[in-house]
DSSP file (Angstrom, degrees, kcal/mol; ACC not computed):
  #  RESIDUE AA STRUCTURE BP1 BP2  ACC     N-H-->O    O-->H-N    N-H-->O    O-->H-N    TCO  KAPPA ALPHA  PHI   PSI    X-CA   Y-CA   Z-CA
    1    1 A X              0   0    0      0, 0.0     2,-0.1     0, 0.0     0, 0.0   0.000 360.0 360.0 360.0 130.5  133.4  125.9  115.8
    2    2 A X        -     0   0    0      1,-0.0     2,-0.3     2,-0.0     0, 0.0  -0.334 360.0-148.9 -83.6 163.8  133.8  123.5  112.9
    3    3 A X        -     0   0    0      1,-0.1     3,-0.2    -2,-0.1    -1,-0.0  -0.914  15.4-136.4-128.2 157.6  132.3  123.6  109.5
    4    4 A X  S    S+     0   0    0     -2,-0.3     2,-0.6     1,-0.3    67,-0.2   0.923  95.7  31.8 -78.3 -46.3  131.3  120.9  107.0
    5    5 A X        -     0   0    0     65,-0.1     2,-0.7    66,-0.0    -1,-0.3  -0.946  68.9-171.6-119.3 115.6  132.7  122.4  103.9
    6    6 A X        +     0   0    0     -2,-0.6    -4,-0.0    62,-0.4    65,-0.0  -0.912  11.1 174.0-108.6 111.5  135.8  124.6  104.2
    7    7 A X        +     0   0    0     -2,-0.7     2,-0.3     2,-0.0    -1,-0.1   0.484  61.3  78.5 -94.6  -3.4  136.7  126.4  101.1
    8    8 A X  S    S-     0   0    0      1,-0.1    -2,-0.0     2,-0.1     0, 0.0  -0.715  79.8 -80.2-101.3 157.1  139.5  128.3  102.7
    9    9 A X  S    S+     0   0    0     -2,-0.3    -1,-0.1     2,-0.1     2,-0.1   0.026  76.6 100.0 -66.5-178.6  143.0  126.9  103.5
   10   10 A X        -     0   0    0      3,-0.0     2,-0.5     0, 0.0    -2,-0.1   0.486  43.5-174.9 -82.0 144.8  145.1  125.5  104.9
   11   11 A X        +     0   0    0     -2,-0.1     2,-0.4     2,-0.0    -2,-0.1  -0.386  33.5 138.0-100.4  53.4  144.9  122.5  102.6
   12   12 A X        -     0   0    0     -2,-0.5     2,-0.3    61,-0.0    61,-0.1  -0.807  57.3-115.6 -98.3 140.1  147.4  120.4  104.6
   13   13 A X        -     0   0    0     -2,-0.4     2,-0.1    59,-0.1    59,-0.1  -0.557  30.6-118.3 -74.8 134.3  146.7  116.7  105.1
   14   14 A X        -     0   0    0     57,-0.3     2,-0.2    -2,-0.3    -1,-0.1  -0.468  28.8-114.6 -70.2 143.9  146.1  115.8  108.7
   15   15 A X     >  -     0   0    0     -2,-0.1     4,-1.3     1,-0.1   100,-0.2  -0.554  18.1-131.0 -78.3 145.3  148.6  113.3  110.1
   16   16 A X  H  > S+     0   0    0     98,-2.6     4,-0.8     1,-0.2    99,-0.2   0.874 103.9  49.9 -69.6 -38.6  147.0  110.0  111.0
   17   17 A X  H  > S+     0   0    0     98,-1.6     4,-1.1     1,-0.2     3,-0.4   0.838 106.1  57.6 -71.4 -29.6  148.5  109.7  114.5
   18   18 A X  H  > S+     0   0    0      1,-0.2     4,-1.7     2,-0.2     3,-0.3   0.856 102.1  55.7 -65.7 -33.2  147.4  113.2  115.4
   19   19 A X  H  < S+     0   0    0     -4,-1.3     5,-0.3     1,-0.2    -1,-0.2   0.766 108.0  49.2 -68.4 -24.3  143.8  112.1  114.6
   20   20 A X  H  < S+     0   0    0     -4,-0.8     6,-1.5    -3,-0.4    -1,-0.2   0.690 114.9  42.4 -87.2 -18.9  144.2  109.3  117.1
   21   21 A X  H  < S+     0   0    0     -4,-1.1     2,-0.3    -3,-0.3    -2,-0.2   0.677 103.8  80.0-101.0 -20.6  145.5  111.4  119.9
   22   22 A X  S  < S-     0   0    0     -4,-1.7    -1,-0.2     2,-0.2     2,-0.1  -0.989 101.1  -3.6-135.8 144.5  143.2  114.5  119.6
   23   23 A X  S    S+     0   0    0     -2,-0.3     2,-0.6    -3,-0.1    -1,-0.1  -0.971 141.0  26.3 -78.4 -20.6  140.4  115.2  120.4
   24   24 A X  S    S-     0   0    0     -5,-0.3     2,-0.4    -2,-0.1    -2,-0.2  -0.930  81.0-139.4-107.5 121.1  139.8  111.7  121.8
   25   25 A X    >>  -     0   0    0     -2,-0.6     4,-2.2     1,-0.1     3,-0.8  -0.622   5.1-143.6 -79.0 130.8  142.9  109.9  123.0
   26   26 A X  T 34 S+     0   0    0     -6,-1.5     7,-0.2    -2,-0.4    -1,-0.1   0.702  99.5  60.3 -70.2 -18.0  142.8  106.3  122.0
   27   27 A X  T 34 S+     0   0    0      1,-0.2     3,-0.3     2,-0.1    -1,-0.3   0.769 112.3  38.2 -79.6 -24.3  144.6  105.3  125.2
   28   28 A X  T <4 S+     0   0    0     -3,-0.8     2,-0.4     1,-0.2    -2,-0.2   0.773 129.6  32.3 -89.5 -30.9  141.7  106.8  127.2
   29   29 A X    ><  +     0   0    0     -4,-2.2     3,-1.8     1,-0.1     4,-0.3  -0.781  68.0 178.0-125.9  84.5  139.0  105.6  124.8
   30   30 A X  T >> S+     0   0    0     -2,-0.4     3,-1.6     1,-0.3     4,-0.6   0.749  75.7  69.2 -64.8 -23.4  140.2  102.2  123.3
   31   31 A X  H 3> S+     0   0    0      1,-0.3     4,-1.8     2,-0.2     3,-0.3   0.708  82.9  75.2 -67.6 -16.0  137.0  101.8  121.3
   32   32 A X  H <> S+     0   0    0     -3,-1.8     4,-2.7     1,-0.2    -1,-0.3   0.771  85.5  63.9 -64.5 -25.5  138.1  104.7  119.2
   33   33 A X  H <> S+     0   0    0     -3,-1.6     4,-2.1    -4,-0.3    -1,-0.2   0.926 104.6  44.3 -62.6 -45.0  140.7  102.3  117.6
   34   34 A X  H  X S+     0   0    0     -4,-0.6     4,-2.3    -3,-0.3    -2,-0.2   0.908 114.4  49.6 -66.0 -42.2  137.8  100.2  116.1
   35   35 A X  H  X S+     0   0    0     -4,-1.8     4,-2.4     1,-0.2     5,-0.2   0.923 111.3  48.7 -63.8 -44.6  135.9  103.3  115.0
   36   36 A X  H  X S+     0   0    0     -4,-2.7     4,-2.2     1,-0.2    -1,-0.2   0.895 112.5  48.0 -64.0 -40.4  139.0  104.9  113.3
   37   37 A X  H  X S+     0   0    0     -4,-2.1     4,-2.1    -5,-0.2    -1,-0.2   0.893 112.7  48.2 -70.0 -37.6  139.8  101.6  111.5
   38   38 A X  H  X S+     0   0    0     -4,-2.3     4,-2.5     2,-0.2    -2,-0.2   0.904 112.5  48.5 -68.1 -40.0  136.2  101.2  110.3
   39   39 A X  H  X S+     0   0    0     -4,-2.4     4,-2.6     2,-0.2    -2,-0.2   0.925 113.1  46.9 -65.3 -43.6  135.9  104.8  109.1
   40   40 A X  H  X S+     0   0    0     -4,-2.2     4,-1.5    -5,-0.2     5,-0.2   0.879 111.9  51.7 -67.1 -35.9  139.2  104.6  107.2
   41   41 A X  H  X S+     0   0    0     -4,-2.1     4,-3.0    -5,-0.2     5,-0.3   0.937 113.2  43.9 -63.8 -46.2  138.2  101.2  105.7
   42   42 A X  H  X S+     0   0    0     -4,-2.5     4,-1.5     1,-0.2     5,-0.3   0.900 111.3  53.6 -67.3 -39.9  134.9  102.6  104.5
   43   43 A X  H  < S+     0   0    0     -4,-2.6     4,-0.3    -5,-0.2    -1,-0.2   0.817 121.0  31.8 -65.3 -28.5  136.4  105.9  103.2
   44   44 A X  H  X S+     0   0    0     -4,-1.5     4,-0.8    -5,-0.2    -2,-0.2   0.797 120.0  46.8 -99.4 -31.9  138.9  103.9  101.1
   45   45 A X  H  X S+     0   0    0     -4,-3.0     4,-2.7    -5,-0.2     5,-0.3   0.894 103.3  59.3 -80.2 -39.5  137.1  100.7  100.1
   46   46 A X  H  X S+     0   0    0     -4,-1.5     4,-2.5    -5,-0.3     5,-0.2   0.931 106.6  44.3 -62.2 -49.5  133.8  102.1   98.9
   47   47 A X  H  > S+     0   0    0     -5,-0.3     4,-2.2    -4,-0.3    -1,-0.2   0.901 115.6  48.6 -63.0 -36.8  135.1  104.4   96.1
   48   48 A X  H  X S+     0   0    0     -4,-0.8     4,-1.7     2,-0.2    -2,-0.2   0.928 114.3  44.6 -67.7 -44.0  137.5  101.8   94.8
   49   49 A X  H  X S+     0   0    0     -4,-2.7     4,-3.0     2,-0.2     5,-0.3   0.877 113.2  50.7 -69.1 -36.8  134.8   99.0   94.8
   50   50 A X  H  X>S+     0   0    0     -4,-2.5     4,-2.4    -5,-0.3     5,-0.5   0.916 111.0  49.2 -65.3 -41.8  132.2  101.3   93.2
   51   51 A X  H  <5S+     0   0    0     -4,-2.2    -1,-0.2    -5,-0.2    -2,-0.2   0.851 116.4  43.5 -64.9 -33.2  134.7  102.3   90.5
   52   52 A X  H  <5S+     0   0    0     -4,-1.7    -2,-0.2    -5,-0.2    -1,-0.2   0.918 118.6  40.2 -79.5 -44.0  135.5   98.7   89.8
   53   53 A X  H  <5S+     0   0    0     -4,-3.0    -2,-0.2    -5,-0.1    -3,-0.2   0.838 136.8   7.7 -77.9 -32.4  132.0   97.2   89.9
   54   54 A X  T  <5S-     0   0    0     -4,-2.4     2,-0.3    -5,-0.3    -3,-0.2   0.600 109.5 -74.8-110.8 -95.1  130.3  100.0   88.0
   55   55 A X    >>< -     0   0    0     -5,-0.5     3,-0.7     1,-0.1     4,-0.6  -0.958  41.0 -87.2-160.7 179.5  132.5  102.7   86.5
   56   56 A X  H >> S+     0   0    0     -2,-0.3     3,-1.1     1,-0.2     4,-0.6   0.857 117.3  59.2 -64.9 -37.5  134.5  105.7   87.4
   57   57 A X  H >4 S+     0   0    0      1,-0.3     3,-0.5     2,-0.2     4,-0.4   0.794  99.5  58.1 -66.3 -26.6  131.7  108.3   87.3
   58   58 A X  H <4 S+     0   0    0     -3,-0.7     4,-0.3     1,-0.2    -1,-0.3   0.733 103.9  53.1 -73.4 -20.7  129.8  106.4   89.9
   59   59 A X  H <X S+     0   0    0     -3,-1.1     4,-1.8    -4,-0.6     3,-0.4   0.589  84.8  86.8 -89.0 -10.1  132.7  106.8   92.4
   60   60 A X  H <X S+     0   0    0     -4,-0.6     4,-2.5    -3,-0.5     5,-0.2   0.883  83.6  55.1 -60.8 -41.3  133.0  110.6   92.0
   61   61 A X  H  > S+     0   0    0     -4,-0.4     4,-1.8    -3,-0.3    -1,-0.2   0.879 108.9  49.1 -60.0 -34.5  130.4  111.4   94.7
   62   62 A X  H  > S+     0   0    0     -3,-0.4     4,-1.9    -4,-0.3    -1,-0.2   0.870 110.1  50.7 -71.4 -36.0  132.4  109.3   97.2
   63   63 A X  H  X S+     0   0    0     -4,-1.8     4,-2.0     2,-0.2    -2,-0.2   0.896 110.4  49.6 -65.9 -39.6  135.6  111.1   96.2
   64   64 A X  H  X S+     0   0    0     -4,-2.5     4,-3.1     2,-0.2     5,-0.5   0.855 107.7  54.8 -67.3 -34.2  133.9  114.5   96.7
   65   65 A X  H  X>S+     0   0    0     -4,-1.8     4,-1.6    -5,-0.2     5,-1.5   0.903 109.3  46.5 -65.7 -40.2  132.7  113.4  100.1
   66   66 A X  H  <5S+     0   0    0     -4,-1.9     6,-1.6     3,-0.2    -2,-0.2   0.890 115.9  47.5 -66.7 -37.7  136.2  112.5  101.2
   67   67 A X  H  <5S+     0   0    0     -4,-2.0    -2,-0.2     4,-0.2    -1,-0.2   0.949 127.2  21.6 -69.0 -49.5  137.4  115.8   99.8
   68   68 A X  H  <5S+     0   0    0     -4,-3.1   -62,-0.4     3,-0.1    -3,-0.2   0.896 131.0  35.3 -90.9 -42.8  134.8  118.1  101.3
   69   69 A X  T  <5S+     0   0    0     -4,-1.6    -3,-0.2    -5,-0.5    -4,-0.1   0.863 124.0  39.3 -85.1 -36.1  133.3  116.3  104.3
   70   70 A X  S   <S-     0   0    0     -5,-1.5    -1,-0.2    -4,-0.1    -3,-0.1   0.575  96.1-138.2 -88.1  -8.7  136.4  114.5  105.6
   71   71 A X        +     0   0    0     -6,-0.3     2,-0.4   -67,-0.2   -57,-0.3   0.873  61.7 129.2  54.3  41.2  138.7  117.5  104.9
   72   72 A X     >  +     0   0    0     -6,-1.6     4,-1.7     1,-0.1    -1,-0.2  -0.765  25.2 167.2-128.8  85.9  141.3  115.1  103.5
   73   73 A X  H  > S+     0   0    0     -2,-0.4     4,-1.8     1,-0.2    -1,-0.1   0.852  75.3  52.8 -72.0 -36.1  142.4  116.4  100.2
   74   74 A X  H  > S+     0   0    0      2,-0.2     4,-2.2     1,-0.2    -1,-0.2   0.909 109.5  49.3 -68.6 -40.9  145.5  114.2   99.8
   75   75 A X  H  > S+     0   0    0      1,-0.2     4,-2.6     2,-0.2    -1,-0.2   0.893 109.1  53.2 -63.8 -38.3  143.6  111.0  100.5
   76   76 A X  H  X S+     0   0    0     -4,-1.7     4,-2.0     2,-0.2    -1,-0.2   0.873 108.6  49.7 -66.8 -34.4  141.0  112.1   98.0
   77   77 A X  H  X S+     0   0    0     -4,-1.8     4,-2.0     2,-0.2    -1,-0.2   0.894 111.3  49.0 -68.3 -38.8  143.7  112.5   95.3
   78   78 A X  H  X S+     0   0    0     -4,-2.2     4,-2.2     2,-0.2    -2,-0.2   0.903 112.2  48.4 -64.9 -40.3  145.1  109.1   96.2
   79   79 A X  H  X S+     0   0    0     -4,-2.6     4,-3.1     2,-0.2     5,-0.2   0.856 107.3  56.3 -67.6 -34.4  141.6  107.6   95.9
   80   80 A X  H  X S+     0   0    0     -4,-2.0     4,-2.3     2,-0.2    -2,-0.2   0.925 109.2  46.2 -61.0 -44.3  141.2  109.4   92.6
   81   81 A X  H  X S+     0   0    0     -4,-2.0     4,-2.2     2,-0.2    -2,-0.2   0.904 114.5  47.8 -64.4 -41.1  144.3  107.7   91.2
   82   82 A X  H  X S+     0   0    0     -4,-2.2     4,-2.4     2,-0.2    -2,-0.2   0.924 113.2  46.8 -66.3 -44.3  143.1  104.3   92.6
   83   83 A X  H  X S+     0   0    0     -4,-3.1     4,-1.5     1,-0.2    -2,-0.2   0.896 113.3  48.7 -66.2 -39.9  139.6  104.6   91.2
   84   84 A X  H  X S+     0   0    0     -4,-2.3     4,-1.2    -5,-0.2    -1,-0.2   0.909 113.2  47.9 -65.7 -40.5  140.9  105.7   87.8
   85   85 A X  H  < S+     0   0    0     -4,-2.2     6,-0.5     1,-0.2    -2,-0.2   0.897 113.6  45.9 -67.6 -39.9  143.4  102.9   87.7
   86   86 A X  H  < S+     0   0    0     -4,-2.4    -1,-0.2     1,-0.2    -2,-0.2   0.757 116.2  44.8 -77.2 -22.3  140.9  100.2   88.7
   87   87 A X  H  < S+     0   0    0     -4,-1.5    -1,-0.2    -5,-0.2     2,-0.2   0.626 100.9  74.6 -99.6 -11.8  138.2  101.4   86.3
   88   88 A X  S >X S-     0   0    0     -4,-1.2     3,-0.7    -3,-0.1     4,-0.5  -0.564  92.2 -91.7-104.1 170.6  140.2  101.9   83.1
   89   89 A X  G >4 S+     0   0    0      1,-0.2     3,-1.2    -2,-0.2    -4,-0.0   0.762 108.9  55.6 -56.9 -48.1  141.6   99.5   80.7
   90   90 A X  G 34 S+     0   0    0      1,-0.3    -1,-0.2     3,-0.0    -4,-0.1   0.876 118.0  35.0 -61.9 -34.6  145.2   98.6   81.7
   91   91 A X  G <4 S+     0   0    0     -3,-0.7     2,-2.1    -6,-0.5    -1,-0.3   0.421  86.9 104.9 -97.3   3.0  144.3   97.5   85.2
   92   92 A X    <<  +     0   0    0     -3,-1.2    -1,-0.1    -4,-0.5     4,-0.1  -0.541  57.2 177.1 -83.5  77.5  141.0   96.0   84.3
   93   93 A X        -     0   0    0     -2,-2.1    -2,-0.1     2,-0.3     6,-0.0  -0.153  46.8-111.2 -73.3 170.5  142.3   92.4   84.6
   94   94 A X  S    S+     0   0    0      1,-0.2     2,-0.9     2,-0.1    -1,-0.1   0.852 113.8  63.2 -68.6 -34.1  140.3   89.3   84.3
   95   95 A X     >  -     0   0    0      1,-0.2     4,-1.6     2,-0.0    -2,-0.3  -0.824  69.9-170.4 -91.5 107.4  140.9   88.9   88.0
   96   96 A X  H  > S+     0   0    0     -2,-0.9     4,-2.4     1,-0.2     5,-0.2   0.797  83.4  61.3 -69.5 -27.2  139.2   91.8   89.6
   97   97 A X  H  > S+     0   0    0     51,-0.2     4,-2.3     2,-0.2    -1,-0.2   0.927 104.7  47.3 -64.4 -44.1  140.8   91.0   93.0
   98   98 A X  H  > S+     0   0    0      1,-0.2     4,-2.3     2,-0.2    -2,-0.2   0.905 112.7  49.9 -63.9 -41.6  144.3   91.4   91.6
   99   99 A X  H  X S+     0   0    0     -4,-1.6     4,-1.8     2,-0.2    -2,-0.2   0.911 112.0  46.9 -64.4 -43.0  143.3   94.7   90.0
  100  100 A X  H  < S+     0   0    0     -4,-2.4     4,-0.3     2,-0.2    -2,-0.2   0.898 113.0  48.4 -68.0 -39.9  141.8   96.1   93.2
  101  101 A X  H >< S+     0   0    0     -4,-2.3     3,-1.0     1,-0.2    -1,-0.2   0.899 111.7  49.8 -68.3 -38.7  144.7   95.0   95.3
  102  102 A X  H >< S+     0   0    0     -4,-2.3     3,-1.2     1,-0.2    -1,-0.2   0.861 107.7  54.9 -65.4 -34.2  147.2   96.5   92.9
  103  103 A X  T 3< S+     0   0    0     -4,-1.8     3,-0.4     1,-0.2     4,-0.3   0.478  89.1  77.0 -81.4  -1.0  145.3   99.8   92.9
  104  104 A X  T <>  +     0   0    0     -3,-1.0     4,-2.5    -4,-0.3     3,-0.3   0.556  68.6  94.5 -78.3  -7.8  145.5  100.1   96.6
  105  105 A X  H <> S+     0   0    0     -3,-1.2     4,-2.6     1,-0.2     5,-0.2   0.883  80.1  50.5 -56.3 -45.0  149.1  101.2   96.3
  106  106 A X  H  > S+     0   0    0     -3,-0.4     4,-1.9     1,-0.2    -1,-0.2   0.891 112.5  48.0 -61.2 -36.0  148.3  105.0   96.3
  107  107 A X  H  > S+     0   0    0     -3,-0.3     4,-2.4    -4,-0.3    -2,-0.2   0.907 111.9  49.0 -69.4 -41.0  146.2  104.6   99.5
  108  108 A X  H  X S+     0   0    0     -4,-2.5     4,-2.1     1,-0.2    -2,-0.2   0.890 110.4  51.4 -65.9 -38.5  149.0  102.5  101.2
  109  109 A X  H  X S+     0   0    0     -4,-2.6     4,-2.8    -5,-0.2     5,-0.3   0.885 108.4  52.2 -64.2 -37.3  151.5  105.1  100.2
  110  110 A X  H  X S+     0   0    0     -4,-1.9     4,-2.3     1,-0.2    -2,-0.2   0.936 109.6  48.8 -61.2 -46.1  149.2  107.8  101.7
  111  111 A X  H  < S+     0   0    0     -4,-2.4    -2,-0.2     1,-0.2    -1,-0.2   0.872 114.4  47.1 -62.2 -35.6  149.1  105.8  105.0
  112  112 A X  H >< S+     0   0    0     -4,-2.1     3,-0.7     1,-0.2     4,-0.2   0.940 117.5  38.4 -72.0 -47.7  152.9  105.4  105.0
  113  113 A X  H 3< S+     0   0    0     -4,-2.8     3,-0.3     1,-0.2    -2,-0.2   0.783 122.1  41.5 -78.6 -26.5  153.8  109.0  104.2
  114  114 A X  T 3< S+     0   0    0     -4,-2.3   -98,-2.6    -5,-0.3    -1,-0.2   0.056  79.3 106.6-109.1  25.3  151.1  110.7  106.4
  115  115 A X  S <  S-     0   0    0     -3,-0.7   -98,-1.6  -100,-0.2    -1,-0.2   0.820  71.7-147.0 -72.2 -29.4  151.3  108.4  109.4
  116  116 A X        -     0   0    0     -3,-0.3     2,-0.2    -4,-0.2    -1,-0.1  -0.038  29.9 -51.5  85.2 167.7  153.1  111.1  111.5
  117  117 A X        -     0   0    0      1,-0.0     2,-0.7     2,-0.0  -102,-0.0  -0.565  51.0-129.6 -78.5 141.5  155.6  110.7  114.2
  118  118 A X        -     0   0    0     -2,-0.2     8,-0.1     1,-0.1    -2,-0.1  -0.829  14.9-164.3 -93.4 116.5  154.8  108.3  116.9
  119  119 A X        +     0   0    0     -2,-0.7     2,-0.3     7,-0.0    -1,-0.1   0.527  57.7 102.0 -78.9  -2.8  155.3  110.0  120.3
  120  120 A X        -     0   0    0      1,-0.1    -2,-0.1     5,-0.1     9,-0.0  -0.611  45.4-175.3 -87.8 138.4  155.3  106.7  122.2
  121  121 A X        +     0   0    0     -2,-0.3     2,-0.3     5,-0.0    -1,-0.1   0.691  63.5  90.2 -99.3 -25.4  158.5  105.1  123.5
  122  122 A X  S  > S-     0   0    0      1,-0.1     4,-2.1     2,-0.0     5,-0.2  -0.562  75.9-138.9 -71.5 133.0  156.8  102.0  124.8
  123  123 A X  H  > S+     0   0    0     -2,-0.3     4,-2.2     1,-0.2     5,-0.2   0.874 100.3  50.1 -64.7 -39.0  156.7   99.3  122.1
  124  124 A X  H  > S+     0   0    0      2,-0.2     4,-1.9     1,-0.2    -1,-0.2   0.925 113.1  44.9 -67.7 -44.0  153.2   98.2  123.0
  125  125 A X  H  > S+     0   0    0      1,-0.2     4,-1.4     2,-0.2    -1,-0.2   0.832 111.6  55.3 -67.9 -30.8  151.7  101.7  123.0
  126  126 A X  H  X S+     0   0    0     -4,-2.1     4,-0.9     1,-0.2    -2,-0.2   0.916 109.0  46.7 -64.8 -44.0  153.6  102.4  119.7
  127  127 A X  H  X S+     0   0    0     -4,-2.2     4,-0.8     1,-0.2     3,-0.4   0.843 106.6  58.7 -68.1 -33.5  152.0   99.4  118.1
  128  128 A X  H >< S+     0   0    0     -4,-1.9     3,-0.6     1,-0.2     4,-0.5   0.877 101.3  55.4 -64.0 -37.0  148.5  100.4  119.4
  129  129 A X  H 3< S+     0   0    0     -4,-1.4    -1,-0.2     1,-0.2     3,-0.2   0.795 113.6  40.2 -68.1 -26.7  148.8  103.8  117.6
  130  130 A X  H >X S+     0   0    0     -4,-0.9     4,-1.2    -3,-0.4     3,-0.5   0.481  91.6  90.4 -98.0  -3.0  149.4  102.0  114.2
  131  131 A X  H <X S+     0   0    0     -4,-0.8     4,-2.5    -3,-0.6     5,-0.2   0.831  77.2  61.0 -66.1 -33.6  146.9   99.2  114.7
  132  132 A X  H 3> S+     0   0    0     -4,-0.5     4,-2.2     1,-0.2    -1,-0.2   0.872 105.0  49.1 -62.8 -32.1  143.9  101.0  113.1
  133  133 A X  H <> S+     0   0    0     -3,-0.5     4,-1.9     2,-0.2    -1,-0.2   0.850 111.0  49.0 -76.8 -32.2  145.7  101.3  109.8
  134  134 A X  H  X S+     0   0    0     -4,-1.2     4,-2.0     2,-0.2    -2,-0.2   0.897 113.6  47.4 -68.2 -39.9  146.6   97.6  109.9
  135  135 A X  H  X S+     0   0    0     -4,-2.5     4,-2.3     2,-0.2    -2,-0.2   0.872 110.3  52.7 -67.8 -35.7  143.0   96.8  110.7
  136  136 A X  H  X S+     0   0    0     -4,-2.2     4,-2.3    -5,-0.2    -2,-0.2   0.897 108.5  50.0 -65.7 -39.6  141.8   99.1  107.9
  137  137 A X  H  X S+     0   0    0     -4,-1.9     4,-2.3     2,-0.2    -2,-0.2   0.903 110.6  49.8 -65.1 -40.1  144.1   97.3  105.4
  138  138 A X  H  X S+     0   0    0     -4,-2.0     4,-2.3     1,-0.2    -2,-0.2   0.895 111.0  49.8 -64.4 -39.0  142.7   93.9  106.5
  139  139 A X  H  X S+     0   0    0     -4,-2.3     4,-2.6     2,-0.2    -2,-0.2   0.872 108.7  52.8 -66.2 -36.7  139.2   95.3  106.1
  140  140 A X  H  X S+     0   0    0     -4,-2.3     4,-2.6     2,-0.2     5,-0.2   0.935 110.3  47.0 -62.5 -46.4  140.0   96.5  102.7
  141  141 A X  H  X S+     0   0    0     -4,-2.3     4,-2.5     1,-0.2    -2,-0.2   0.911 113.4  48.7 -63.1 -41.4  141.3   93.1  101.6
  142  142 A X  H  X S+     0   0    0     -4,-2.3     4,-2.4     2,-0.2    -1,-0.2   0.909 112.4  48.3 -66.0 -41.3  138.3   91.4  103.1
  143  143 A X  H  X S+     0   0    0     -4,-2.6     4,-2.4     2,-0.2    -2,-0.2   0.907 113.2  47.0 -65.1 -41.4  135.9   93.8  101.4
  144  144 A X  H  X S+     0   0    0     -4,-2.6     4,-1.6     1,-0.2    -2,-0.2   0.910 113.5  48.7 -66.6 -41.2  137.6   93.5   98.0
  145  145 A X  H  < S+     0   0    0     -4,-2.5    -2,-0.2    -5,-0.2    -1,-0.2   0.897 112.5  48.6 -65.3 -39.3  137.7   89.7   98.3
  146  146 A X  H >< S+     0   0    0     -4,-2.4     3,-1.0     1,-0.2     4,-0.2   0.927 113.9  44.8 -66.5 -45.2  134.0   89.6   99.3
  147  147 A X  H 3< S+     0   0    0     -4,-2.4     3,-0.3     1,-0.2    -1,-0.2   0.741 118.2  43.6 -73.9 -21.9  132.8   91.8   96.4
  148  148 A X  T 3< S+     0   0    0     -4,-1.6    -1,-0.2    -5,-0.2   -51,-0.2   0.241  84.2  98.2-105.2  13.0  135.0   90.0   93.8
  149  149 A X  S <  S-     0   0    0     -3,-1.0     2,-0.2     1,-0.3    -1,-0.2   0.672  85.5-125.8 -75.7 -15.4  134.2   86.5   95.0
  150  150 A X    >   +     0   0    0     -3,-0.3     3,-0.9    -4,-0.2     2,-0.3  -0.688  69.0  90.1 104.5-162.3  131.5   86.0   92.3
  151  151 A X  T 3> S+     0   0    0     -2,-0.2     4,-1.9     1,-0.2     5,-0.2  -0.504 103.3   0.2  72.2-130.3  127.9   85.0   92.7
  152  152 A X  H 3> S+     0   0    0     -2,-0.3     4,-2.4     1,-0.2    -1,-0.2   0.856 132.2  53.1 -67.5 -36.3  125.4   87.7   93.2
  153  153 A X  H <> S+     0   0    0     -3,-0.9     4,-1.7     1,-0.2     6,-0.2   0.914 111.3  44.4 -69.9 -40.9  127.9   90.7   93.0
  154  154 A X  H  4>S+     0   0    0      2,-0.2     5,-2.1     1,-0.2     6,-1.4   0.857 114.6  50.6 -71.5 -31.5  129.4   89.6   89.7
  155  155 A X  H ><5S+     0   0    0     -4,-1.9     3,-0.8     4,-0.2    -2,-0.2   0.906 111.1  47.7 -70.3 -40.0  126.0   88.9   88.3
  156  156 A X  H 3<5S+     0   0    0     -4,-2.4    -2,-0.2     1,-0.2    -1,-0.2   0.820 111.7  50.3 -70.5 -29.6  124.6   92.3   89.4
  157  157 A X  T 3<5S-     0   0    0     -4,-1.7    -1,-0.2    -5,-0.2    -2,-0.2   0.478 117.8-109.8 -87.7  -1.2  127.6   94.1   88.0
  158  158 A X  T < 5S+     0   0    0     -3,-0.8    -3,-0.2    -4,-0.4    -4,-0.1   0.519  93.4 103.6  91.4   4.2  127.3   92.4   84.6
  159  159 A X      < +     0   0    0     -5,-2.1    -4,-0.2    -6,-0.2    -5,-0.1   0.459  58.9  88.8-100.5  -0.3  130.5   90.3   85.0
  160  160 A X  S    S-     0   0    0     -6,-1.4     2,-0.1     1,-0.1    -8,-0.0  -0.388  71.4-117.1 -95.6 172.1  128.9   86.9   85.8
  161  161 A X     >  -     0   0    0     -2,-0.1     4,-1.7     1,-0.0     3,-0.1  -0.280  45.8 -84.7 -93.3-172.3  127.7   84.0   83.6
  162  162 A X  H  > S+     0   0    0      1,-0.2     4,-2.1     2,-0.2     5,-0.1   0.829 127.4  56.6 -67.9 -31.4  124.1   82.7   83.4
  163  163 A X  H  > S+     0   0    0      1,-0.2     4,-1.9     2,-0.2    -1,-0.2   0.901 107.5  49.1 -65.5 -39.5  124.5   80.5   86.5
  164  164 A X  H  > S+     0   0    0      1,-0.2     4,-2.3     2,-0.2    -2,-0.2   0.874 108.9  53.5 -65.1 -36.2  125.5   83.6   88.5
  165  165 A X  H  X S+     0   0    0     -4,-1.7     4,-2.5     2,-0.2    -2,-0.2   0.889 106.9  51.1 -66.5 -38.1  122.5   85.4   87.2
  166  166 A X  H  X S+     0   0    0     -4,-2.1     4,-2.3     2,-0.2    -1,-0.2   0.897 110.0  50.1 -65.2 -38.9  120.2   82.6   88.3
  167  167 A X  H  X S+     0   0    0     -4,-1.9     4,-2.0     2,-0.2    -2,-0.2   0.921 112.8  46.5 -63.2 -43.4  121.7   82.8   91.8
  168  168 A X  H  X S+     0   0    0     -4,-2.3     4,-2.1     2,-0.2    -2,-0.2   0.878 110.3  53.1 -66.7 -37.4  121.2   86.6   91.9
  169  169 A X  H  X S+     0   0    0     -4,-2.5     4,-0.9     1,-0.2    -2,-0.2   0.916 110.9  46.0 -65.9 -41.6  117.7   86.2   90.6
  170  170 A X  H  < S+     0   0    0     -4,-2.3     3,-0.3     1,-0.2    -1,-0.2   0.868 112.5  52.2 -65.5 -35.3  116.8   83.7   93.4
  171  171 A X  H  < S+     0   0    0     -4,-2.0    -2,-0.2     1,-0.2    -1,-0.2   0.868 110.1  47.6 -68.1 -36.7  118.5   86.0   95.9
  172  172 A X  H  <        0   0    0     -4,-2.1    -1,-0.2     1,-0.2    -2,-0.2   0.589 360.0 360.0 -84.8 -10.6  116.5   89.1   94.8
  173  173 A X     <        0   0    0     -4,-0.9    -1,-0.2    -3,-0.3    -2,-0.1   0.499 360.0 360.0 -69.9 360.0  113.1   87.4   94.8
């Protein structure tokens, strides 16, 4: 029987391919690929974007959720590094898109080192097992590009000019 918050060990990071093969095998349930990529996109994009658009302290609840609810301590440490980098001065570029993409490096390194061994010998089945992480990366880039495109989001976060504020004011009416 599982628990939501596990304060006892082991504190080992789960391998990504093992999550796709157990308890639901993605070859028997192909829709699990879409679900896994969307969950990984949300778990990684939301804290980084919140840290960038607001500040680091607003992203802490999301980091704690990844740590305690997702039982993924290594990913939460990588997200902590990304959120700290994107919200503090050296990486706070004028271009928020460049800063967010540069701060994805710890998450990409996590995906690379904790991907696990691929048990498939067929090239197509091998590619299917790694497709959720490629889709998650594409979703991350799209989310960062959307939130940093300007308009209502930059006006609401305090980074826009008066024209952006007028657009946001019309949008919120």
